C-alpha positions in Angstrom: 0.0 0.0 0.0 2.8 2.4 0.9 4.6 1.6 -2.4 1.5 2.2 -4.4 0.7 5.4 -2.5 4.1 7.0 -3.2 5.2 5.5 -6.5 4.5 8.7 -8.3 6.7 10.6 -5.7 9.5 8.1 -4.9 10.3 7.2 -8.5 11.1 10.8 -9.6 13.0 11.4 -6.4 15.2 8.4 -6.6 15.7 8.5 -10.4 16.1 12.2 -11.0 16.6 14.3 -7.8 18.8 12.0 -5.6 21.6 11.5 -8.1 21.9 15.2 -8.6 21.8 16.0 -4.9 24.3 13.2 -4.1 26.9 14.7 -6.5 26.8 18.1 -4.6 28.5 18.1 -1.1 26.3 21.0 -0.1 23.1 18.9 -0.5 24.3 15.5 0.8 23.0 16.4 4.2 20.0 18.7 4.7 16.8 19.1 6.8 13.6 17.3 5.8 12.1 20.7 5.2 14.7 21.7 2.7 14.4 18.4 0.9 10.7 18.9 0.7 11.1 22.4 -0.8 13.5 20.9 -3.4 11.1 18.2 -4.3 8.3 20.7 -4.8 10.4 23.2 -6.8 12.4 20.8 -9.0 10.0 18.0 -9.6 6.5 18.1 -11.2 4.7 16.0 -8.6 0.9 16.6 -8.5 -0.7 17.2 -5.1 2.6 16.9 -3.2 2.3 17.9 0.4 5.1 18.2 2.9 3.9 15.3 5.0 3.9 13.2 1.8 7.6 14.0 1.2 8.4 13.2 4.9 6.7 9.8 4.6 8.4 9.1 1.3 11.8 9.9 2.9 11.0 7.5 5.7 10.3 4.9 3.1 13.6 5.6 1.4 15.3 5.3 4.8 13.8 1.9 5.4 15.1 0.8 2.0 18.6 2.2 2.4 18.2 5.0 -0.2 18.6 7.7 2.5 19.4 7.9 6.2 17.3 9.8 8.7 19.0 11.5 11.7 16.3 13.2 13.6 15.2 16.1 11.4 18.2 15.6 9.0 18.3 13.6 5.9 21.6 12.1 4.7 21.6 11.2 1.0 25.1 9.6 0.7 26.2 7.0 3.3 29.7 6.7 1.8 30.1 10.5 2.1 29.1 10.3 5.8 31.8 7.8 6.6 34.5 9.3 4.4 33.9 13.1 4.8 32.3 13.3 8.3 33.4 10.3 10.4 36.9 10.1 8.9 38.1 13.6 9.5 36.5 14.1 12.9 37.5 10.7 14.4 41.2 11.1 13.3 42.9 12.7 16.3 45.8 13.8 14.2 43.5 16.5 12.8 43.1 18.1 16.2 46.1 19.7 18.0 44.8 19.0 21.5 45.4 16.3 24.2 42.0 14.9 25.0 43.3 12.7 27.8 42.9 15.7 30.2 40.0 18.1 30.5 42.3 20.9 31.4 42.1 22.9 28.2 42.3 19.7 26.1 38.9 19.4 24.5 38.1 20.3 20.9 35.6 23.1 20.3 32.8 23.4 17.8 35.0 25.8 15.9 37.8 23.2 15.8 35.4 20.6 14.3 34.1 23.1 11.7 37.7 23.9 10.6 38.5 20.2 10.3 35.4 19.5 8.2 36.0 22.6 6.0 39.7 21.8 5.5 38.8 18.3 4.3 36.2 19.6 1.9 38.5 22.3 0.5 41.1 19.5 -0.3 38.3 18.0 -2.4 37.7 21.4 -4.1 34.4 21.7 -2.2 33.2 24.1 0.4 30.6 23.8 3.2 28.5 26.7 4.4 28.1 27.4 8.1 24.7 25.8 8.0 26.1 22.7 6.5 28.8 22.3 9.2 26.2 22.9 11.9 24.1 20.1 10.4 27.1 17.9 10.2 28.0 18.5 13.9 24.3 17.8 14.9 24.4 14.5 13.0 27.7 13.5 14.6 26.3 14.3 18.0 23.1 12.3 17.4 25.1 9.3 16.2 27.2 9.6 19.3 30.5 10.1 17.4 31.0 13.3 19.5 29.6 14.2 22.9 28.6 17.7 24.0 30.0 18.6 27.4 27.0 20.0 29.3 28.7 22.6 31.5 31.1 23.8 28.7 29.1 25.3 25.8 30.6 24.7 22.4 33.1 22.1 23.7 33.0 18.4 22.7 34.4 15.1 23.8 35.5 12.7 21.0 36.2 9.2 22.5 38.1 8.1 19.4 40.8 10.6 20.2 41.7 9.0 23.5 45.0 7.1 23.9 44.6 3.4 23.4 46.3 2.3 26.6 46.7 3.7 30.1 49.9 5.6 30.7 52.2 4.4 33.4 52.3 7.7 35.2 48.5 7.7 35.5 48.3 4.7 37.8 51.9 4.1 39.0 53.2 1.6 41.5 53.6 3.0 45.0 56.0 1.7 47.6 54.1 2.8 50.7 51.3 0.6 52.2 47.9 1.3 50.6 44.3 0.3 51.1 42.6 -1.0 48.0 38.8 -1.5 47.6 37.1 -2.6 44.4 33.8 -3.5 42.7 32.9 -5.1 39.4 29.7 -4.3 37.7 28.9 -7.0 35.1 26.3 -8.0 32.6 24.3 -11.1 33.7 24.0 -12.8 30.3 26.9 -13.7 28.0 25.3 -12.0 25.0 25.1 -8.6 26.7 27.9 -6.0 26.7 28.6 -2.4 27.7 29.0 -0.3 24.6 31.8 2.2 24.2 29.1 4.8 23.6 27.7 4.1 27.1 31.2 4.2 28.5 31.8 7.6 26.9 28.7 9.0 28.7 30.0 7.5 31.9 33.5 9.0 31.5 32.0 12.4 31.1 29.9 12.0 34.3 33.0 10.9 36.3 34.9 13.9 35.1 32.2 16.2 36.2 31.8 14.3 39.5 35.5 14.9 40.4 35.7 18.5 39.1 37.8 17.4 36.1 40.5 15.9 38.3 40.7 13.0 35.9 42.7 11.4 33.1 41.0 9.5 30.3 42.1 6.7 28.0 40.3 4.3 25.7 37.8 2.3 27.9 39.0 3.8 31.1 39.3 6.8 33.4 41.5 7.6 36.4 40.0 10.1 38.9 41.2 11.6 42.2 39.6 13.4 45.1 41.1 15.0 48.2 39.4 14.4 51.6 40.0 16.4 54.8 42.7 18.6 53.0 45.3 15.8 53.0 43.9 12.4 52.2 44.1 11.7 48.5 42.0 8.9 47.1 42.6 7.6 43.6 40.1 5.7 41.6 40.7 3.6 38.4 37.8 2.6 36.3 38.2 0.2 33.3 36.0 -1.5 30.8 37.1 -5.2 30.6 38.4 -6.6 27.3 35.2 -8.4 26.5 33.2 -5.2 27.3 31.0 -7.3 29.7 32.0 -5.6 32.9 33.3 -2.4 34.4 36.0 -2.7 37.1 36.2 0.1 39.7 39.2 0.3 42.1 39.9 2.9 44.7 43.1 3.2 46.8 44.5 5.4 49.5 46.7 5.3 52.6 45.5 3.3 55.6 43.9 6.3 57.3 41.9 7.0 54.1 40.1 3.6 54.1 36.7 5.1 55.0 37.1 7.7 52.2 38.1 4.9 49.7 34.8 3.2 50.3 33.0 6.6 50.0 34.7 7.4 46.7 34.0 3.9 45.4 30.3 4.3 46.2 30.2 7.7 44.5 31.7 6.3 41.3 29.5 3.2 41.4 26.4 5.4 41.9 27.4 7.5 38.9 27.7 4.4 36.8 24.2 3.2 37.8 22.7 6.7 37.2 24.1 6.6 33.6 22.8 3.1 33.1 19.3 4.0 34.2 19.3 7.1 31.9 20.4 5.0 28.9 18.2 2.0 29.6 15.2 4.3 29.9 15.8 5.3 26.3 17.2 2.1 24.7 15.7 -0.9 26.6 16.5 -3.3 29.4 19.9 -4.7 30.4 20.4 -7.0 33.4 23.5 -6.4 35.5 24.8 -7.4 38.9 27.6 -6.3 41.1 30.4 -8.3 42.6 32.7 -7.1 45.4 35.9 -9.2 45.4 
């Protein structure tokens, strides 16, 4: 029924309009409203309403001809991976160290410049509106994450170092108290996604007032109690992505604060899980305290 209803609209869009739009970088990503206006102005489609175009676009999305990202329509998937994901996820394009939040996060202006530079090399140019749409798409697809308390600043997980640096969690000679907890998926087929962990990393950084260092699948945080007791916490996603290990350490007199800090980080983890599960479905987890 849907095919019959929109045959007169889908066929001219796919055969005439889409190839022309896909060849122009400025029209590969646009709003549904703009696409609707182009359909009405460039194609002779009788009795074409805006809602008809929207439903036709959803049909094209279901059949792989287009890709809907909220209010945006992406008309070329290969362009998305090559011209959006590629430049932005390559940390060599950004002259900042994202392992620390002390002046080390790329801004919206940085991302726009990277996208523009890539397009200029291809003898193309994006407008400010195009780059804003691109950033919105990257954020929706969770390639980049907006930092809530820092407007215009983004966290890009793919830029993080792949391994923990020795100086981040070094071996200490003095006696220390260690406490830990593992939060693990109950079923073998379940895993914690890296997108979830990126949300969690951001929350930990805010929780400790940015006294944290980040790496791929992990974060090391610190907090000072009673002006002199320093408690360090190391959080890592296991290799199989099925569990999150949380370890806190301090000197012997900081044992109570170790437990307190451990509970704070664990509580942050469960808050993020509840927020994500409320949007994406159920996941069964349990905690283990070795």
